N, C-alpha and C positions, 0 to 999 in steps of 0.2 A: 299087167291088166290095163293100165292107162294107155299103153302102146296100141292096144286093140280098140279101146273105147273111144279115144279121141278121133281117130280116122273115121270111125263109124258115125259119130255125131256130126263131124264136118261133112260127110257124104250126105247125111239126111238134110243138113242145112242147105247144101248145094242143090239137092233134088227139089226141096221146097221152093228155093229161089227160081229154079228153072221152070217148075210147073206154073208158078204165078206170073212168069214173064209175059205171056200173051195178054193177060188182063192188064198188067201194069203198063204195057206198051200202048194199049188203047186209052188207058186213063192218063198217060203222060201228056197227051195232047190237051188235057183240061186241067193241067196243074194250076193251082191258085196263084194269084199275084201277091197275096198277103196271107200270112199264117197267124192264127189267133192263139194267144196265150192268156190264161187267167191266173192272176197272182193274188193270193190271199193267205191268211193264216201265217204259219211259220214253216216254210219248206225246209227240209233237212239239207245238210251239206251234201250228203251222198245217199244213195239207196244201196244198202249192202247187197252183195251177190247172193242170189238164191232167195232173197226175201223182198220181192218187189212191192209188197204192201206194208213194209215196216221201214220207216225213215230212220236214218242214222241219228242217234241222240233224240229220237222222237217216239211217240206212242204208235202202236199198231193202228193202221187205218184200213177202211174199206176201199173198194175200188173208187178212185177219184173220178170226178166229172171229166169229160173230154176237154182237152186244152189246159187243164189245171197243172201248174208247175208244182211238182212234188219234191224236186231236189235242185239245188243250185248247180251241181255237176251235170245233171241231165239238161238243164237249160243251157249251160255253156256248150255242150255237145250239139244241141239242136241249133243254136244260133250260128255255130261254126259251120254246120252243114248248109244252113240257109244262106250264109254269107258267100259261099262258093257257088251258088246257083244263080246264073244270070237271069233266069226267068222270074225270080223272086224280087219284088220291089221293096218289101219290108214286112214288118209285123204289126199286128194290132194287139196292144197290151191292155187287157181289161183288168182294172184294179178292184179287188174286193177289200175286205177289212184286213189289213196287214198287221202282223204282230211279231215282227222280227227285231232282233237287237241291232244296234248301229253297225256291228261288224257285217251282218248279212245284208243290210241296206247298202253298205259300201260295195259289196260284191255285185249286187244287182245293178247299181249305178255304173260300175266299171264294165260289166257285160254289155249293157245297152250302149255305152260309149264306144266300145270296141266294134260293136255291130254297126253303128252309124259311121264309124271311121272306114268301114269296108264299102261305103257308098250306099248303104241301105237306109230305109226310112223307118222310124219308130213313131207310131201314133198311140198315145195313151188315152184311155177313156174310162170313166167311172160314173156310177150313179151318185155316190157320195164318197168322200175321202177325208182323212184327217191330216195332221201335219206330217206324219210318217209316210203315208201313201203319197202325199203331194211331193215330198222330196224325191221319191223315185220317179214320179211322173215328170218332174222338171228335167229329167235327163232325156226326155223324148223330144222329137222334132216338133210335135204338135200335141197339145194337151186339150182334151175335150171333156165336157161334163154333160150328163143328162139334163134337159131343161127342168126336170123336177128334182134335181139333186142338190147337194150342199157341199161346201168346202169349209171344214172345221179347222181353219188356220188361226189358232189363238195363242200359240206359244206353249209353254209348259208351266205346270203348277204342282206344288207338293204340299201336302197337309200333314203336319206333325201333331200328334195327339199326346196329351198329358192326362193321365187318369187318377193322379194322386189324390186330389181333392174329392173327386167323385167316389173313389173307393173308401175314403175316410168317412164320408157321409153314410155309407152302407155298413160301416163298422169293420172294414177290412184294412189292415195296415201292411204295407209292403216293406220288408226288411231285406235290403240287398247291400252287398259289399262289392266294390269294384277296384280294379287297378287300371288307372288311366283316366284322366279327366275328360278325354274325348270318347270314352267308352259309354255311350249314351243309352245303351240297350235298356238298363233297368229304369231309366228316367220315365219311361212310359207309365210305370206303376208307382213311382216314388215322388215325382214332381207335380206340383199343382199347375205349373206353367211350363211351356217349352223353353229350354235353356238357350242362352245365347250361342253356346258352342254348337248345339244341334242346328240352330237356325243358320249359323255361318256355314256349316257343312253342307246343308241342303242348298244354300244360295250359291256355293262354289260350283256344285254340279249343275244347277240350273243355268248359271252363267255360261258354262261350257256347252251345254246342249242348245241353249238359245242362240249362242254365237254360231254354232255349227248350222243350225236351221237357217239363220239369216244368210250365211255364206253359200249354202247349197242352192237355196232359192234364188239368190242374187245371180249366181253363175248360170243356173239353168234358164232363168227368165231374162237374162241380160239386163238386169236392173241394178241400181246402186243399193248398198246396204241400207241407206236411209229410207229409200222407197219401200224396201221389204219390211223394215221395222214399222213403217206407217201401215202397210198392209196388215201386219199381225195385230197392231193395236186397234184396228177398226173391224177385225173379224169377230165372229164367223160370217160366212157369206152364203147367200142363196146362189144358185147357179147363175141367174141373170145378173146379179150384182158382181159376181166373180168375173164374168165375161166383160161387163162394163168397165171394171177396174183394170182389166188386162192380166188378171191372174191365170186365165185360161184363154185358149185361142178360139173357142167357139162352143156352142151348145148343139147337141145332137142326140136324138133318140137312138136306141140300139138298132132298130129296124132300118134307120137311115145311114148307118155307118158305111155300108158298101158304097153308097152314093157319095158320101163325104170323101171316101178314098179314091174316087174316080172310077168306080166299078159299076156293075149292074145294080139292080134293086131287087128287093124281096129275098126269100130264102129258097135254097135248093131242097132236094128230097131228104137230105141228111140233117136238115135243120140249121145248117151253116149259111151265113150270108153269101150271096153269089160272089165268087172271086176271093172269098175268105174262108179258110178251112183250118181245122186243128192240125197239129203236128202229126197225129196218128194217121189222118187221111192223106196228108202230104207224103208221108213215107210210103203209104200203100200205093201211091201213083208214081213212085220213082222207078224207072226201068231197072236200075241196079241199086237197091237200097243198101246201106251199110249192114254188113253181117258180122256178128261177133264170133269169129272163128275160134275154136278151141285150140290151144297149144299143147304140145307134148310136155313141155315143162311148165309147171304151175307158176303163176306169179307169186312173188313173196307176199306175205300177209303182214298187215299192221293191225295190232290189237288196239281197240278203243275201250277204255273203262270210264264210265261216267260217275261223277260224284255230284249229284243234283239235289238241291233242296236242303232241308235242315239235317244236320248230322246227329244221329242218336246211336246209342249202344244197341247191340243185338241185331235182330233181323228187321226191326221196325215195328210199326203198329198201325192202327186204323184211326180214323177220326176226320175232322174237318180242319182245313188249313193248308199251309204250304206243303210242297213235296218233302220227303225225307229220304235220307240215305242211311241205312243201318250199317254199322261198322262190320258186323258179321257178313252181311251180303256183299259189301264192297271188297272186303278182304278175300272172300271166296272167289270173286271175279278176278281180282289181281293175281291170285294163285293160279287160276286157270289160264290167264293170259301168260303168266310166266312159264307154265308147263307146256303150253302149246308150241310145238316145234316149228310150225310154219310161221308163227308170228315172230318176226325179226326184231320188232321194236313195239313200244307201247305209247299211246297218247292218253294221258289222264285228262279227261274233259271235266273241268271243275266249274260248276254253276251253283255255288253254295255260299250263303252268308254266315255259315258256322253252325254251332250247336254245342253238343257235349264236348268238353275239353278232353275227357278220357277217350271217347270214341274217335275224336280227331287225331289223337296221338296213336291210337291203334292203327288207323288208316295210314298215317305217315310212316310208321314202322313197316307196314306191308308194302308201301310204295318203295321204300328204301331197299327192301329185300329183293324186289323185282328188278330195281335199278342196278343191283350188283350182277344180274344175269344178262340184261339187255338194256339198250337205251330207253329212257323214259322222258317224254316231253309233256309238261303240263300246259294245257291251253285254256285260256279264259276269254270268253266273249261277252259274258254278262257280269258275274260277280264271283270273286274268290276272296272273301273277307273272313277275318277271325279264324275259326276252325277250318273254313274252306281254304284259306291261305296256308294254314299249317299243313294240310294234306298235300298241297302242291310243293312243299319244300323238299320232298323226297325226290323230285324229278331232277334230271341233269340240267335242264333249262326250263324256265317259266316264260311262256309267251302270253301276252295279254293284248287285246285290241285297245286302241287309244281311249275309247270311252267305256271300257270295262271298269268295274269297281273293285279295288284291291286294297288290302291292308287290314285296318281295324285290329291291330295287334294289342290285345288286352283281354282281361277275363272279368267275370262277375259271378256272384252266387248269392243265394239267400232263400227266403221263404215268404209266405203270406201268413199273417196272423188274422184269423177269422173269428177270434173270440168275441169281438164286439158285435159282429153279425149274428153269431149264435145266441148271444144274450138278447138281442132284439127279437129273435124268433122264438125265444123261450126254450132254447136247447142248452142243456147243461152237460158239460164234459168234466170228467175227473181224470187227470193224468197221474198215473202211478208208475214209478220208475225204479230201477235198480242200476245204479251207476250215475255219477254226477252229470254226465252229458247224454244220457239215454234219451231224454226228451228234447234234445237240441233242435230237431227238425219237426217237432210237433206244430201243427197249425193252430193249436189251442192257446198258444201264448207267444210272446216275443222272445228275443234272445236275452239271456242273462249277461252280465258284464263279462264273466269268464268266457261264455260262449262267443261273445263278440270278439274277444281277443283271439280265440281259436280260429274264427272265420277270417279275421284280418290276416293272421299268420298263413292260413291256407291260400288265400288270394295272392299274397305276396310270393309264396313258394311257387304257385302255379304260374304266376306272371314271369318270375325270373326264369323258370324252366322254358317258357315260351320264348323269351328273349334269347336264351342260350341256343335253342333250336334254330331260330331265325339267323342268329349271328354265325353259327357253324355252317348253315346252308349257304349263306350269302357272302361268306368270307369277310365278315366285319366283326367288330368288338361289340360286346353287350351294351356298352355305353353309346356307341354309334346307333345301334338299333333302338335303344330306349328313346333317343332323341327323335326318332321317326315313329315311335309306337304310341303308347298310352291311348290306344283306340283311334288314332287318326285314320281317316279314310281318304284314299287317293283314287284319281282316275288312272287308267292304265298308262297314259302318257306321263303323268306326274310320278307314278310309281317307277317307271323306267328312269326318270331323271334322278330319283333318290336311290336307285339301285335295288328296289324290291322285286323287279322283274328284269328279264334279259332282253326281250324283244317286243316291239310293238308294231313294227312295220309290215308284218305278215298276218294272213288270216289262217283259217283252219287247214286249207290245202297246203299252204307253205309250211305250217307246223308239222303236218304229217310227212311232207317231203324231207324236212330236216331230221325227223326221227329215223327215217329210212336211210338217209345219208350217214347218220351216225352209226347205223347198223351195217354200213357198207353194202347196202342193197338199193342203189339208186334206180330210177326207171319206174315203169308201171307197177302198181301194187294193188292188192285187194284189201278191203277193210272188213274186220269182224268185231262186233260189239260184244263185250263180256259184261254181264250184269245189266243194270238198268231196270226199268219197270218198277220204279219206286212208288210206294203207296203214299198216302197223305197223313198228315199229323197236325195236331193242334199246338200252337205256340204256348197257349195258356197251360195246356196239359204238360208240356215240356217243363215249364217253369214251376208248376205246382208239384211235379213229380209224383202224382197220385196222392198228394196230401201227406206224404211221409218223408220224402227226401228230394232236395232240389239239386244237389251237386254243384259243380263248377262249370261255367259255360263260357265259350268263346264265340260270341254271337253278335251280329250287327244288323238290327232291324232297319236302320237307315238305309243300308245297302239293299236289303230286301225290298224296301219300298221304292227304291230308285230303279229297280230292274225294268219296270215298264215304261220309263220315260219316253221311249221311242214311239209310243202310241199316242202321246199328247194327252194322257188322261190325268186325273188327280189321284194321289195316293196318300194313304194314311200310314 
């Protein structure tokens, strides 16, 4: 069937190309000197085949605005095409509100550097931008701001919260047990003040991110690190002050951009600046635009299974809060990826700070089953902490980008005693049980001494099992892993140094290529995502367990709060 279908499709593609040739030849005389790209949000790494409106590892989207970058792979292909066209002088990069992790920022910086190395010019323009967007803009030849804009270059901040005293005033007591003094997750509810350990953990990550910000800006703007630190300390900036201090090369309204680029003025009939067009219009004016010919032999496929957000048992649930990955949903996706004959290998995309210890173990076992059939690579560009790291242990190799958050090997569990709050409200509960431990997880009272002993024993057993799984997967002893564990959180680079991950020098595309290499299927390949579409869940609901049972958790809220550092915001 494919022998008949492929030639027919290619014939139709050829006919369409030939029919449009006269118009394209006429339009070729007016090809632009600059092509405009708009960069905002979180572009996907790739756009899966046959799903142009659904980004890989991202949510479904409507039709994007013209010139909007929807995937990094698409941007790479566009820049490569433009770099080979002598009629193109460069690109105009319009910066919106960027929300990418450091790994994607690094890809963007490299793509722009390669384009400039081909002798092309990059002009970056924004109305307003923050530290993350400014880092990308610094890789351009010229950085421009709107006269009415702002540059929010202020460094990074993290806010840690302790609710223990406040909950006590309400009559709520948090009773939690943990294994690992660095397992600070329950401190949010138990401590009256932020602990020194949590403070030091946050400061270590802030130091790394701040140092990287200084380095990128210093290289891009050709300034000394001392000058950049002074810039940051006296920020934020109005557009005019940013220009006066030398942070940007000039101020320019959007309508005046063509003139700034040395082109005409005003807008053409398509709403583009004269001499500046979107990539879509540029391709429409190429005499022989690239055509994706169908091949008789299908490309091998790589399956991608995301584990994003909080890990919980079952299919998941609804509510307000971070994303969740239900163990049943993830296991179903892993089984489908394992059964898919065209998928030669699997990339487990982990972006989770943990959750239910039981659910994490279920996912780990499913990953291990798939890994016995075909190669599995775990890739982390944001966070794989606690249960998220446990899920990654089933892969043959764990790849993490340098500034990803990894580790937090530890567990905790407990409950909230709301009897004081109920008394203040005039609500009276009577707990009637059959069995000495039947009321153990009731929110109407605290733990008895025997129940505390049982909880301590369960935490120890779960922690030792976690250590054993990590030790077996990483080829180390439990004692060696314990020295790295107790809830300690690492950057990807530090995790590589201590042996918790295998690679940090490659990004998503390199991890995918490695998976296909292990499957003995090098060369071009297609991607297909199995699973995803996670709903949202409440952390408080997870910890309360509906007021009946709280279970045991491998979770790292510090890692969760650190995920957005690339945006230069404040996090609690």
